[in-house]
TORLO-378031 format. One line per field, with one value per residue: residue number from 1; residue in one letter; x, y, z of N, C-alpha, C in turn. Coordinates in nm, 3 decimals, padded with zeros to 5 digits. Layout:
# TORLO-378031
seq NUM	...
type A	...
neast X	...
nnorth Y	...
nup Z	...
caeast X	...
canorth Y	...
caup Z	...
ceast X	...
cnorth Y	...
cup Z	...
//
This chain:
# TORLO-378031
seq 1	2	3	4	5	6	7	8	9	10	11	12	13	14	15	16	17	18	19	20	21	22	23	24	25	26	27	28	29	30	31	32	33	34	35	36	37	38	39	40	41	42	43	44	45	46	47	48	49	50	51	52	53	54	55	56	57	58	59	60	61	62	63	64	65	66	67	68	69	70	71	72	73	74	75	76	77	78	79	80	81	82	83	84	85	86	87	88	89	90	91	92	93	94	95	96	97	98	99	100	101	102	103	104	105	106	107	108	109	110	111	112	113	114	115	116	117	118	119	120	121	122	123	124	125	126	127	128	129	130	131	132	133	134	135	136	137	138	139	140	141	142	143	144	145	146	147	148	149	150	151	152	153	154	155	156	157	158	159	160	161	162	163	164	165	166	167	168	169	170	171	172	173	174	175	176	177	178	179	180	181	182	183	184	185	186	187	188	189	190	191	192	193	194	195	196	197	198	199	200	201	202	203	204	205	206	207	208	209	210	211	212	213	214	215	216	217	218	219	220	221	222	223	224	225	226	227	228	229	230	231	232	233	234	235	236	237	238	239	240	241	242	243	244	245	246	247	248	249	250	251	252	253	254	255	256	257	258	259	260	261	262	263	264	265	266	267	268	269	270	271	272	273	274	275	276	277	278	279	280	281	282	283	284	285	286	287	288	289	290	291	292	293	294	295	296	297	298	299	300	301	302	303	304	305	306	307	308	309	310	311	312	313	314	315	316	317	318	319	320	321	322	323	324	325	326
type X	X	X	X	X	X	X	X	X	X	X	X	X	X	X	X	X	X	X	X	X	X	X	X	X	X	X	X	X	X	X	X	X	X	X	X	X	X	X	X	X	X	X	X	X	X	X	X	X	X	X	X	X	X	X	X	X	X	X	X	X	X	X	X	X	X	X	X	X	X	X	X	X	X	X	X	X	X	X	X	X	X	X	X	X	X	X	X	X	X	X	X	X	X	X	X	X	X	X	X	X	X	X	X	X	X	X	X	X	X	X	X	X	X	X	X	X	X	X	X	X	X	X	X	X	X	X	X	X	X	X	X	X	X	X	X	X	X	X	X	X	X	X	X	X	X	X	X	X	X	X	X	X	X	X	X	X	X	X	X	X	X	X	X	X	X	X	X	X	X	X	X	X	X	X	X	X	X	X	X	X	X	X	X	X	X	X	X	X	X	X	X	X	X	X	X	X	X	X	X	X	X	X	X	X	X	X	X	X	X	X	X	X	X	X	X	X	X	X	X	X	X	X	X	X	X	X	X	X	X	X	X	X	X	X	X	X	X	X	X	X	X	X	X	X	X	X	X	X	X	X	X	X	X	X	X	X	X	X	X	X	X	X	X	X	X	X	X	X	X	X	X	X	X	X	X	X	X	X	X	X	X	X	X	X	X	X	X	X	X	X	X	X	X	X	X	X	X	X	X	X	X	X	X	X	X	X	X	X	X	X	X	X	X	X	X	X	X	X	X	X	X	X	X	X	X
neast -02.657	-02.411	-02.271	-02.048	-01.910	-02.059	-02.173	-02.164	-02.233	-02.502	-02.616	-02.574	-02.715	-02.976	-03.006	-02.984	-03.213	-03.413	-03.375	-03.426	-03.697	-03.791	-03.721	-03.880	-04.141	-04.145	-04.093	-04.160	-04.426	-04.742	-04.792	-04.891	-05.214	-05.313	-05.212	-05.030	-04.904	-04.853	-04.542	-04.337	-04.245	-04.268	-04.198	-04.301	-04.483	-04.505	-04.675	-04.646	-04.729	-04.528	-04.423	-04.614	-04.601	-04.654	-04.487	-04.285	-04.185	-04.008	-04.045	-03.891	-03.968	-03.842	-03.947	-04.133	-04.004	-04.141	-04.301	-04.136	-03.950	-03.763	-03.626	-03.367	-03.320	-03.249	-03.177	-03.171	-03.036	-03.091	-02.887	-02.833	-03.069	-03.171	-03.394	-03.603	-03.637	-03.414	-03.206	-03.265	-03.218	-02.953	-02.795	-02.854	-02.961	-03.196	-03.159	-02.962	-03.100	-03.291	-03.125	-03.019	-03.219	-03.330	-03.513	-03.539	-03.547	-03.621	-03.619	-03.780	-03.644	-03.696	-03.846	-03.921	-04.072	-04.268	-04.139	-03.887	-03.557	-03.482	-03.375	-03.177	-03.189	-02.910	-02.817	-02.609	-02.643	-02.874	-02.973	-03.318	-03.429	-03.269	-03.298	-03.565	-03.578	-03.633	-03.730	-03.548	-03.415	-03.607	-03.797	-03.676	-03.666	-03.939	-04.001	-03.868	-04.025	-04.271	-04.228	-04.156	-04.394	-04.539	-04.389	-04.180	-03.927	-03.587	-03.470	-03.211	-03.072	-03.068	-02.989	-02.821	-02.753	-02.603	-02.570	-02.361	-02.528	-02.710	-02.525	-02.417	-02.640	-02.649	-02.419	-02.509	-02.731	-02.598	-02.490	-02.720	-02.911	-02.817	-02.907	-03.094	-02.981	-02.762	-02.542	-02.381	-02.334	-02.181	-02.139	-01.925	-01.986	-01.966	-01.906	-02.140	-02.251	-02.229	-02.199	-02.149	-02.268	-02.315	-02.551	-02.502	-02.233	-02.149	-02.132	-01.931	-01.888	-01.718	-01.699	-01.497	-01.378	-01.059	-01.053	-01.284	-01.480	-01.693	-01.753	-01.486	-01.210	-01.012	-01.139	-01.290	-01.416	-01.559	-01.469	-01.682	-01.903	-02.232	-02.357	-02.205	-02.057	-01.809	-01.651	-01.597	-01.310	-01.235	-01.061	-01.131	-01.385	-01.315	-01.159	-01.353	-01.538	-01.366	-01.297	-01.549	-01.616	-01.413	-01.179	-00.887	-00.577	-00.414	-00.470	-00.565	-00.433	-00.491	-00.415	-00.536	-00.477	-00.629	-00.758	-00.762	-00.793	-00.873	-00.898	-01.032	-01.019	-01.238	-01.235	-01.326	-01.583	-01.695	-01.724	-01.662	-01.471	-01.443	-01.272	-01.294	-01.081	-01.067	-00.843	-00.817	-01.085	-01.416	-01.710	-01.928	-02.122	-01.954	-01.933	-02.193	-02.483	-02.485	-02.727	-02.802	-02.649	-02.495	-02.385	-02.100	-01.902	-01.937	-01.690	-01.560	-01.426	-01.498	-01.790	-01.982	-02.228	-02.236	-02.018	-02.097	-02.325	-02.205	-02.059	-02.266	-02.417	-02.251	-02.234	-02.432	-02.634	-02.475	-02.531	-02.499	-02.447	-02.347	-02.106	-01.975	-01.932	-02.127
nnorth 07.727	07.585	07.374	07.289	06.958	06.665	06.675	06.951	07.048	06.965	07.112	07.377	07.370	07.335	07.573	07.754	07.682	07.758	08.038	08.084	08.025	08.225	08.448	08.401	08.410	08.670	08.825	08.707	08.683	08.499	08.274	08.429	08.413	08.500	08.717	09.025	09.101	09.336	09.339	09.486	09.832	09.892	09.631	09.309	09.003	08.719	08.442	08.145	07.863	07.593	07.309	07.158	07.242	07.477	07.775	08.052	08.399	08.700	09.031	09.333	09.652	09.947	10.287	10.435	10.286	10.068	10.155	10.210	10.133	09.853	09.742	09.640	09.316	09.155	08.852	08.710	08.461	08.282	08.136	07.786	07.665	07.909	08.177	08.379	08.626	08.631	08.652	08.904	09.073	09.007	09.077	09.341	09.425	09.559	09.833	09.894	09.851	10.054	10.277	10.247	10.177	09.921	09.609	09.374	09.034	08.782	08.462	08.185	07.885	07.529	07.319	07.134	07.304	07.599	07.853	07.840	07.707	07.636	07.497	07.466	07.292	07.213	07.024	06.838	06.905	07.067	06.880	06.873	06.976	06.860	06.587	06.554	06.606	06.865	07.103	07.353	07.512	07.537	07.667	07.916	08.019	08.036	08.236	08.451	08.472	08.531	08.780	08.925	08.930	09.115	09.346	09.566	09.408	09.415	09.188	09.135	09.198	09.036	08.892	08.667	08.613	08.453	08.299	08.063	07.762	07.883	08.012	07.791	07.715	07.939	07.900	07.663	07.755	07.911	07.707	07.580	07.770	07.967	08.086	08.268	08.433	08.708	08.729	08.569	08.556	08.401	08.363	08.236	07.980	07.664	07.485	07.245	07.105	06.826	06.791	07.047	07.234	07.502	07.678	07.932	08.175	08.324	08.593	08.604	08.661	08.603	08.546	08.459	08.340	08.260	08.127	07.984	07.763	07.609	07.584	07.499	07.688	07.559	07.327	07.003	06.855	07.066	07.152	07.256	07.177	07.078	06.924	06.653	06.673	06.633	06.902	07.097	07.292	07.649	07.710	07.516	07.610	07.854	07.760	07.616	07.818	07.983	07.811	07.768	08.025	08.085	08.221	08.431	08.290	08.406	08.610	08.952	09.087	09.234	09.366	09.459	09.516	09.271	09.170	09.005	09.042	08.868	08.900	08.779	08.822	08.767	08.788	08.665	08.576	08.798	08.833	08.829	08.690	08.700	08.687	08.741	08.707	08.664	08.708	08.516	08.536	08.436	08.221	08.399	08.687	08.932	09.252	09.240	09.189	09.032	08.814	08.614	08.527	08.299	08.285	08.340	08.633	08.894	08.993	09.318	09.481	09.520	09.567	09.320	09.337	09.598	09.579	09.369	09.482	09.688	09.532	09.381	09.588	09.674	09.460	09.349	09.094	08.948	08.938	08.723	08.885	09.114	09.011	08.964	09.212	09.336
nup 23.898	24.071	24.320	24.601	24.659	24.823	25.168	25.219	24.971	24.954	25.165	25.080	24.845	24.940	25.083	24.871	24.730	24.912	24.910	24.643	24.633	24.802	24.653	24.432	24.546	24.632	24.409	24.166	23.953	23.939	23.665	23.366	23.220	22.982	22.722	22.790	23.113	23.366	23.536	23.655	23.627	23.290	23.239	23.158	23.205	23.004	22.856	22.668	22.463	22.395	22.223	22.349	22.611	22.874	22.869	22.981	22.991	23.081	22.962	22.878	22.787	22.697	22.775	22.516	22.323	22.217	22.004	21.799	21.494	21.368	21.600	21.815	21.969	22.269	22.421	22.735	22.929	23.219	23.486	23.577	23.805	23.856	23.757	23.540	23.669	23.835	23.645	23.541	23.764	23.821	23.595	23.517	23.277	23.211	23.271	23.086	22.849	22.868	22.844	22.589	22.412	22.330	22.319	22.580	22.674	22.915	22.931	23.101	23.226	23.269	23.522	23.825	23.970	23.906	23.895	24.011	24.068	23.801	23.487	23.181	22.868	22.724	22.552	22.661	22.917	23.131	23.420	23.508	23.263	23.065	23.128	23.071	22.809	22.707	22.466	22.431	22.245	22.044	22.200	22.258	21.999	21.957	22.140	22.020	21.787	21.903	22.029	21.803	21.664	21.799	21.825	21.627	21.547	21.464	21.250	21.190	21.408	21.652	21.955	22.184	22.521	22.804	23.131	23.294	23.305	23.138	22.975	22.852	22.703	22.538	22.380	22.261	22.120	21.937	21.787	21.687	21.613	21.447	21.216	21.292	21.484	21.550	21.715	21.995	22.353	22.580	22.930	23.165	23.076	22.916	22.604	22.522	22.321	22.122	21.843	21.674	21.427	21.281	21.075	20.972	20.986	21.302	21.529	21.822	22.166	22.463	22.818	23.089	23.399	23.545	23.782	23.813	23.974	23.919	23.642	23.502	23.378	23.231	23.169	23.254	23.562	23.784	24.125	24.266	24.134	24.089	23.896	23.763	23.520	23.279	23.167	22.869	22.776	22.786	22.585	22.397	22.320	22.199	21.984	21.844	21.757	21.615	21.404	21.287	21.200	21.030	21.112	21.164	21.276	21.472	21.749	21.818	22.099	22.413	22.736	23.056	23.364	23.550	23.334	23.026	22.682	22.399	22.064	21.772	21.435	21.160	20.861	20.624	20.672	20.780	21.057	21.416	21.685	22.026	22.334	22.676	22.933	23.275	23.514	23.799	23.827	23.927	23.941	23.807	23.698	23.541	23.682	23.759	23.975	24.288	24.374	24.560	24.872	24.866	24.620	24.404	24.445	24.215	23.972	23.970	23.797	23.531	23.324	23.212	23.087	22.974	22.796	22.633	22.506	22.358	22.181	22.059	21.938	21.737	21.574	21.367	21.204	20.931	20.582	20.291	20.075	20.206	20.303	20.067	19.981	19.836
caeast -02.582	-02.361	-02.199	-01.946	-01.948	-02.091	-02.269	-02.164	-02.309	-02.644	-02.657	-02.579	-02.824	-03.101	-03.009	-03.013	-03.353	-03.494	-03.367	-03.496	-03.839	-03.818	-03.715	-03.999	-04.261	-04.139	-04.077	-04.206	-04.572	-04.796	-04.787	-05.004	-05.299	-05.335	-05.162	-04.926	-04.945	-04.742	-04.463	-04.287	-04.257	-04.221	-04.160	-04.423	-04.472	-04.584	-04.676	-04.679	-04.722	-04.434	-04.401	-04.712	-04.573	-04.670	-04.358	-04.303	-04.067	-04.026	-04.004	-03.878	-03.978	-03.816	-04.049	-04.126	-03.935	-04.232	-04.365	-04.035	-03.928	-03.629	-03.576	-03.284	-03.371	-03.148	-03.230	-03.080	-03.067	-03.046	-02.807	-02.904	-03.121	-03.226	-03.515	-03.597	-03.618	-03.275	-03.124	-03.292	-03.147	-02.810	-02.723	-02.881	-02.986	-03.306	-03.103	-02.892	-03.204	-03.348	-03.028	-02.982	-03.337	-03.359	-03.599	-03.469	-03.636	-03.561	-03.701	-03.769	-03.616	-03.795	-03.814	-04.035	-04.153	-04.293	-04.054	-03.767	-03.468	-03.505	-03.255	-03.187	-03.137	-02.804	-02.779	-02.546	-02.664	-02.854	-03.076	-03.457	-03.455	-03.202	-03.358	-03.698	-03.562	-03.705	-03.684	-03.523	-03.383	-03.736	-03.864	-03.615	-03.714	-04.080	-03.999	-03.834	-04.142	-04.378	-04.194	-04.156	-04.533	-04.596	-04.304	-04.103	-03.791	-03.489	-03.431	-03.065	-03.009	-03.120	-02.870	-02.847	-02.650	-02.642	-02.476	-02.348	-02.612	-02.759	-02.415	-02.412	-02.747	-02.610	-02.333	-02.594	-02.810	-02.506	-02.477	-02.847	-03.003	-02.735	-02.980	-03.177	-02.906	-02.645	-02.428	-02.404	-02.243	-02.180	-02.060	-01.901	-02.054	-01.886	-01.976	-02.188	-02.307	-02.127	-02.180	-02.190	-02.255	-02.403	-02.586	-02.441	-02.134	-02.215	-02.040	-01.923	-01.809	-01.722	-01.638	-01.472	-01.276	-00.964	-01.075	-01.421	-01.480	-01.813	-01.724	-01.343	-01.154	-00.937	-01.222	-01.295	-01.525	-01.526	-01.489	-01.809	-02.006	-02.337	-02.369	-02.072	-02.028	-01.675	-01.679	-01.498	-01.235	-01.256	-00.981	-01.211	-01.489	-01.252	-01.121	-01.476	-01.594	-01.267	-01.311	-01.679	-01.619	-01.296	-01.105	-00.742	-00.525	-00.351	-00.560	-00.515	-00.445	-00.459	-00.436	-00.562	-00.487	-00.666	-00.835	-00.697	-00.892	-00.823	-00.994	-01.000	-01.091	-01.281	-01.274	-01.394	-01.725	-01.742	-01.761	-01.554	-01.475	-01.371	-01.270	-01.248	-01.033	-01.054	-00.747	-00.871	-01.231	-01.492	-01.832	-02.016	-02.143	-01.869	-02.004	-02.332	-02.529	-02.502	-02.863	-02.799	-02.518	-02.419	-02.323	-01.971	-01.907	-01.897	-01.573	-01.610	-01.339	-01.565	-01.933	-02.008	-02.348	-02.198	-01.929	-02.181	-02.408	-02.117	-02.029	-02.389	-02.461	-02.161	-02.229	-02.559	-02.617	-02.428	-02.585	-02.397	-02.413	-02.261	-01.973	-01.913	-01.915	-02.228
canorth 07.749	07.455	07.394	07.198	06.818	06.606	06.737	07.096	07.071	06.950	07.225	07.498	07.351	07.361	07.717	07.821	07.655	07.844	08.175	08.090	08.031	08.359	08.539	08.376	08.459	08.815	08.902	08.637	08.675	08.375	08.275	08.496	08.323	08.551	08.851	09.083	09.141	09.412	09.280	09.609	09.937	09.859	09.489	09.228	08.859	08.660	08.296	08.084	07.717	07.536	07.165	07.105	07.289	07.620	07.837	08.193	08.487	08.842	09.120	09.472	09.743	10.083	10.386	10.488	10.197	09.974	10.209	10.234	10.026	09.793	09.743	09.524	09.227	09.079	08.742	08.685	08.329	08.266	08.019	07.670	07.687	08.044	08.204	08.503	08.737	08.628	08.707	09.048	09.140	08.976	09.137	09.484	09.454	09.655	09.968	09.911	09.862	10.188	10.375	10.228	10.163	09.789	09.524	09.261	08.931	08.687	08.340	08.092	07.746	07.431	07.249	07.075	07.417	07.691	07.971	07.826	07.595	07.604	07.469	07.466	07.175	07.251	06.896	06.751	06.968	07.025	06.832	06.848	07.005	06.758	06.457	06.550	06.638	06.990	07.171	07.493	07.584	07.572	07.764	08.048	08.067	08.073	08.367	08.549	08.490	08.594	08.921	08.986	08.948	09.228	09.464	09.568	09.365	09.407	09.047	09.128	09.237	08.952	08.845	08.583	08.609	08.361	08.272	07.926	07.675	07.972	08.031	07.668	07.724	08.040	07.828	07.567	07.834	07.944	07.586	07.534	07.878	08.074	08.153	08.374	08.517	08.781	08.708	08.508	08.605	08.314	08.400	08.121	07.864	07.589	07.420	07.111	07.047	06.736	06.810	07.186	07.265	07.616	07.707	08.059	08.230	08.400	08.665	08.545	08.723	08.516	08.594	08.345	08.359	08.150	08.058	07.936	07.629	07.540	07.553	07.533	07.753	07.460	07.209	06.903	06.863	07.166	07.105	07.303	07.143	06.985	06.833	06.597	06.665	06.675	07.016	07.140	07.410	07.773	07.695	07.438	07.698	07.948	07.686	07.583	07.934	08.025	07.723	07.793	08.158	08.098	08.334	08.430	08.210	08.488	08.716	09.080	09.071	09.348	09.337	09.573	09.460	09.130	09.136	08.985	09.035	08.810	08.928	08.709	08.874	08.662	08.870	08.589	08.567	08.926	08.816	08.838	08.607	08.773	08.623	08.815	08.620	08.739	08.639	08.502	08.552	08.321	08.186	08.514	08.780	09.049	09.378	09.215	09.196	08.903	08.810	08.528	08.534	08.178	08.302	08.406	08.778	08.930	09.076	09.454	09.561	09.547	09.533	09.234	09.387	09.712	09.534	09.291	09.566	09.754	09.430	09.354	09.702	09.688	09.333	09.294	08.974	08.977	08.855	08.681	09.005	09.197	08.953	08.973	09.352	09.380
caup 24.021	24.108	24.444	24.650	24.671	24.952	25.260	25.198	24.848	24.984	25.248	24.999	24.749	25.013	25.110	24.745	24.699	24.998	24.862	24.514	24.663	24.854	24.539	24.351	24.613	24.647	24.286	24.047	23.951	23.882	23.520	23.303	23.146	22.846	22.695	22.875	23.247	23.424	23.644	23.714	23.527	23.155	23.231	23.155	23.199	22.896	22.850	22.540	22.464	22.297	22.234	22.443	22.747	22.904	22.895	23.014	22.988	23.111	22.854	22.920	22.673	22.746	22.738	22.381	22.230	22.155	21.884	21.698	21.399	21.364	21.738	21.850	22.073	22.344	22.501	22.847	22.983	23.357	23.519	23.628	23.939	23.866	23.680	23.464	23.762	23.879	23.537	23.534	23.874	23.817	23.482	23.500	23.136	23.195	23.268	22.958	22.746	22.879	22.797	22.448	22.329	22.274	22.401	22.640	22.727	23.008	22.934	23.214	23.195	23.315	23.645	23.895	24.017	23.797	23.890	24.092	24.039	23.661	23.409	23.035	22.798	22.630	22.491	22.760	23.047	23.269	23.513	23.468	23.123	22.985	23.156	23.011	22.666	22.679	22.344	22.464	22.122	21.985	22.286	22.235	21.869	21.975	22.206	21.915	21.702	21.982	22.044	21.670	21.622	21.874	21.807	21.502	21.580	21.355	21.243	21.176	21.535	21.760	22.026	22.300	22.625	22.910	23.239	23.343	23.223	23.033	22.882	22.772	22.605	22.440	22.285	22.189	22.025	21.828	21.704	21.632	21.574	21.390	21.108	21.351	21.577	21.500	21.805	22.126	22.456	22.697	23.048	23.253	23.020	22.821	22.493	22.556	22.200	22.069	21.699	21.650	21.285	21.254	20.936	20.935	21.079	21.407	21.615	21.955	22.270	22.580	22.942	23.176	23.503	23.555	23.909	23.813	24.031	23.871	23.502	23.502	23.260	23.154	23.149	23.359	23.659	23.886	24.263	24.319	24.037	24.129	23.783	23.745	23.377	23.241	23.080	22.773	22.817	22.713	22.463	22.303	22.266	22.107	21.863	21.772	21.689	21.515	21.288	21.224	21.139	20.943	21.169	21.163	21.387	21.575	21.795	21.870	22.244	22.500	22.878	23.144	23.498	23.556	23.214	22.896	22.575	22.275	21.957	21.647	21.319	21.066	20.747	20.519	20.706	20.832	21.197	21.514	21.804	22.131	22.465	22.793	23.039	23.400	23.601	23.933	23.824	23.974	23.867	23.827	23.586	23.570	23.698	23.791	24.114	24.354	24.425	24.678	24.936	24.835	24.489	24.401	24.429	24.079	23.946	23.956	23.711	23.403	23.317	23.097	23.020	22.890	22.688	22.542	22.421	22.261	22.080	21.986	21.857	21.622	21.501	21.314	21.125	20.797	20.473	20.195	19.997	20.289	20.310	19.937	19.950	19.740
ceast -02.540	-02.267	-02.116	-02.000	-01.994	-02.190	-02.278	-02.245	-02.459	-02.695	-02.672	-02.691	-02.958	-03.116	-03.046	-03.160	-03.444	-03.494	-03.433	-03.647	-03.878	-03.818	-03.840	-04.123	-04.264	-04.146	-04.126	-04.358	-04.617	-04.795	-04.913	-05.084	-05.323	-05.276	-05.050	-04.983	-04.830	-04.675	-04.397	-04.292	-04.190	-04.172	-04.285	-04.390	-04.561	-04.572	-04.708	-04.671	-04.627	-04.413	-04.492	-04.693	-04.602	-04.533	-04.379	-04.171	-04.106	-03.976	-04.000	-03.873	-03.957	-03.922	-04.027	-04.067	-04.032	-04.296	-04.265	-04.027	-03.783	-03.561	-03.486	-03.348	-03.256	-03.218	-03.129	-03.125	-03.007	-02.958	-02.892	-02.943	-03.181	-03.360	-03.500	-03.570	-03.473	-03.184	-03.141	-03.212	-02.996	-02.736	-02.742	-02.914	-03.104	-03.253	-03.032	-02.991	-03.266	-03.256	-03.007	-03.100	-03.354	-03.451	-03.517	-03.572	-03.555	-03.649	-03.679	-03.739	-03.727	-03.748	-03.939	-04.127	-04.164	-04.186	-03.925	-03.690	-03.487	-03.372	-03.286	-03.132	-03.039	-02.739	-02.717	-02.564	-02.787	-02.985	-03.214	-03.477	-03.390	-03.269	-03.494	-03.698	-03.643	-03.645	-03.663	-03.477	-03.513	-03.811	-03.807	-03.660	-03.861	-04.091	-03.967	-03.956	-04.255	-04.353	-04.201	-04.298	-04.595	-04.519	-04.226	-03.957	-03.705	-03.434	-03.282	-02.993	-03.078	-03.001	-02.909	-02.727	-02.697	-02.532	-02.478	-02.427	-02.675	-02.653	-02.396	-02.520	-02.715	-02.517	-02.419	-02.681	-02.723	-02.489	-02.604	-02.938	-02.928	-02.806	-03.066	-03.096	-02.787	-02.523	-02.474	-02.299	-02.251	-02.089	-02.048	-01.977	-01.969	-01.971	-02.014	-02.249	-02.203	-02.098	-02.235	-02.162	-02.351	-02.430	-02.515	-02.326	-02.205	-02.108	-02.046	-01.836	-01.829	-01.652	-01.618	-01.359	-01.186	-00.981	-01.222	-01.421	-01.604	-01.796	-01.579	-01.294	-01.084	-01.012	-01.215	-01.417	-01.486	-01.552	-01.619	-01.925	-02.105	-02.358	-02.230	-02.043	-01.885	-01.688	-01.563	-01.432	-01.277	-01.179	-01.057	-01.317	-01.430	-01.217	-01.243	-01.526	-01.496	-01.282	-01.441	-01.679	-01.501	-01.212	-00.955	-00.691	-00.476	-00.443	-00.486	-00.539	-00.408	-00.490	-00.456	-00.583	-00.516	-00.740	-00.744	-00.806	-00.824	-00.930	-00.946	-01.085	-01.120	-01.328	-01.351	-01.545	-01.781	-01.785	-01.639	-01.579	-01.386	-01.383	-01.215	-01.210	-01.007	-00.964	-00.801	-01.021	-01.302	-01.617	-01.936	-02.025	-02.062	-01.948	-02.149	-02.362	-02.543	-02.639	-02.872	-02.660	-02.434	-02.352	-02.186	-01.989	-01.860	-01.770	-01.621	-01.529	-01.399	-01.713	-01.954	-02.128	-02.315	-02.115	-02.007	-02.259	-02.323	-02.083	-02.152	-02.422	-02.374	-02.152	-02.370	-02.530	-02.577	-02.492	-02.471	-02.352	-02.323	-02.119	-01.899	-01.890	-02.015	-02.319
cnorth 07.614	07.470	07.275	07.058	06.782	06.685	06.887	07.132	07.066	07.069	07.350	07.489	07.381	07.511	07.794	07.802	07.745	07.987	08.189	08.100	08.168	08.460	08.526	08.435	08.610	08.888	08.834	08.626	08.538	08.385	08.339	08.397	08.370	08.690	08.894	09.119	09.216	09.338	09.392	09.713	09.897	09.715	09.405	09.079	08.806	08.508	08.252	07.933	07.671	07.390	07.103	07.150	07.438	07.675	07.987	08.269	08.626	08.923	09.263	09.559	09.885	10.181	10.439	10.393	10.110	10.023	10.235	10.116	09.977	09.799	09.621	09.445	09.151	08.977	08.709	08.559	08.312	08.143	07.905	07.690	07.824	08.055	08.339	08.623	08.745	08.689	08.857	09.123	09.124	09.057	09.288	09.521	09.549	09.798	09.995	09.928	10.001	10.293	10.368	10.202	10.030	09.714	09.408	09.163	08.834	08.562	08.260	07.952	07.656	07.365	07.191	07.183	07.519	07.799	07.961	07.701	07.544	07.582	07.474	07.336	07.222	07.127	06.800	06.804	07.059	06.975	06.812	06.866	06.903	06.622	06.441	06.592	06.760	07.058	07.319	07.574	07.629	07.675	07.904	08.103	08.109	08.208	08.476	08.577	08.563	08.743	08.992	09.010	09.072	09.358	09.452	09.536	09.359	09.265	09.028	09.163	09.166	08.881	08.761	08.582	08.513	08.335	08.124	07.830	07.756	08.005	07.909	07.670	07.829	07.979	07.736	07.637	07.878	07.828	07.556	07.645	07.996	08.148	08.267	08.474	08.584	08.754	08.637	08.558	08.514	08.369	08.276	07.997	07.796	07.535	07.279	07.040	06.957	06.755	06.948	07.221	07.379	07.633	07.832	08.093	08.315	08.468	08.609	08.632	08.643	08.581	08.473	08.377	08.238	08.071	08.016	07.791	07.549	07.492	07.591	07.588	07.652	07.329	07.112	06.921	06.959	07.114	07.153	07.271	07.043	06.880	06.783	06.569	06.711	06.782	07.046	07.269	07.533	07.768	07.618	07.527	07.797	07.879	07.653	07.702	07.994	07.942	07.752	07.922	08.185	08.219	08.320	08.358	08.295	08.601	08.848	09.075	09.201	09.308	09.467	09.518	09.311	09.082	09.118	08.968	08.983	08.826	08.864	08.767	08.760	08.730	08.795	08.580	08.697	08.921	08.834	08.739	08.673	08.697	08.720	08.713	08.704	08.660	08.636	08.515	08.424	08.299	08.294	08.595	08.906	09.179	09.363	09.225	09.055	08.902	08.729	08.531	08.410	08.186	08.366	08.557	08.815	09.014	09.216	09.540	09.596	09.518	09.449	09.285	09.502	09.667	09.453	09.381	09.640	09.658	09.402	09.467	09.723	09.560	09.284	09.168	09.012	08.884	08.816	08.801	09.099	09.144	08.962	09.117	09.405	09.487
cup 24.076	24.226	24.487	24.672	24.812	25.033	25.239	25.075	24.877	25.064	25.164	24.895	24.815	25.041	24.984	24.706	24.781	24.947	24.725	24.535	24.718	24.742	24.454	24.416	24.623	24.514	24.160	24.049	23.908	23.731	23.462	23.222	23.003	22.836	22.786	23.011	23.311	23.538	23.724	23.602	23.396	23.140	23.247	23.154	23.088	22.901	22.710	22.557	22.356	22.326	22.341	22.587	22.759	22.942	22.917	23.002	23.034	22.993	22.907	22.795	22.724	22.698	22.597	22.278	22.152	22.026	21.772	21.601	21.409	21.501	21.761	21.965	22.136	22.432	22.609	22.920	23.122	23.374	23.570	23.774	23.957	23.795	23.611	23.554	23.809	23.772	23.524	23.641	23.863	23.712	23.468	23.356	23.115	23.184	23.136	22.845	22.748	22.820	22.646	22.356	22.259	22.369	22.455	22.696	22.813	23.012	23.063	23.162	23.248	23.443	23.707	23.952	23.904	23.783	23.971	24.051	23.896	23.589	23.260	22.980	22.691	22.571	22.592	22.902	23.036	23.332	23.448	23.318	23.030	23.003	23.088	22.864	22.625	22.556	22.372	22.343	22.054	22.067	22.265	22.100	21.877	22.045	22.105	21.828	21.776	21.998	21.909	21.618	21.687	21.851	21.677	21.532	21.455	21.351	21.220	21.306	21.652	21.823	22.147	22.393	22.733	23.009	23.279	23.253	23.110	22.930	22.793	22.664	22.499	22.335	22.197	22.086	21.908	21.732	21.627	21.577	21.512	21.277	21.161	21.432	21.509	21.584	21.930	22.223	22.579	22.808	23.137	23.206	22.915	22.707	22.535	22.436	22.134	21.921	21.663	21.504	21.249	21.105	20.886	21.030	21.183	21.493	21.756	22.046	22.398	22.698	23.034	23.273	23.515	23.685	23.924	23.859	23.993	23.727	23.478	23.369	23.169	23.134	23.265	23.447	23.769	24.026	24.325	24.225	24.095	24.021	23.748	23.598	23.354	23.133	22.986	22.821	22.738	22.581	22.356	22.238	22.166	21.976	21.778	21.691	21.588	21.388	21.213	21.144	21.047	20.985	21.146	21.287	21.504	21.620	21.816	22.020	22.315	22.644	22.954	23.284	23.493	23.431	23.094	22.791	22.449	22.169	21.827	21.534	21.222	20.938	20.639	20.544	20.762	20.977	21.286	21.627	21.909	22.262	22.569	22.900	23.163	23.494	23.744	23.940	23.861	23.889	23.888	23.699	23.615	23.573	23.734	23.940	24.170	24.422	24.553	24.739	24.907	24.699	24.502	24.382	24.289	24.074	23.911	23.859	23.577	23.418	23.192	23.018	22.926	22.770	22.585	22.448	22.319	22.147	21.995	21.888	21.734	21.539	21.464	21.233	20.982	20.696	20.381	20.112	20.075	20.288	20.177	19.894	19.849	19.800
//
């Protein structure tokens, strides 16, 4: 969550911190010391140690799902300054998991406080996690392994979505963890990885508003950006994933009101790259819930969560044999 420059930026940052602390005290449990601990119905808090650090995440297992085999797994990454609880409330992924029968996890980033004002290290961003060289790629993989040890996770259907700084990490995971992930879904997040060389092709679906003042659609430093990083454009991200996946140059484009959808087929690798552009859209999760009043109001014309799951469910990880038609 990045805000306006100068005094206004400081005021809004303090307000956001206060609300993050309130959210944490009201809804974030203390870190579990061992095993699973109930957080709310069918949602648990888990802790693991990675790279010498105690890390935590929330996991939601829909009723009856935990005993099934080949369960899809969706990883949802909060924005900078948020936490796992914020991502849960903001995206509504628990309801989608209940309806469709997959497990969803919400990892916590790192910060000076256990459960508030957390960030992700997406190589060039952001704040505490970057400054302290936190291994968030390794942490996400450790979460995958931890969940897979407890439940029968379909290793061909593991997906990562993220908002803002979490969207940056989703891109970064696509660059660094493509051997484990079937698809990524960044929302309002740019590519921050300077040398992105994925091991495998990976499906990509992106959402970005043209009036995003934090992570500008056309790149640069947003007028409401707390982190003064010159950000790459959405066009850069599309070009990167098109090149990686050996996609066709010309997209199939459709428009519906304020929404333009550009879909790039990549038949050589059996993947797809899709971009949802929201005309006038701001820095928010489309169809999501605004948790703090200082956040931008989400665009209500589509549900990014619903669209993501439709994309995920039709895009398992492809093997070399699949791509060769074997």
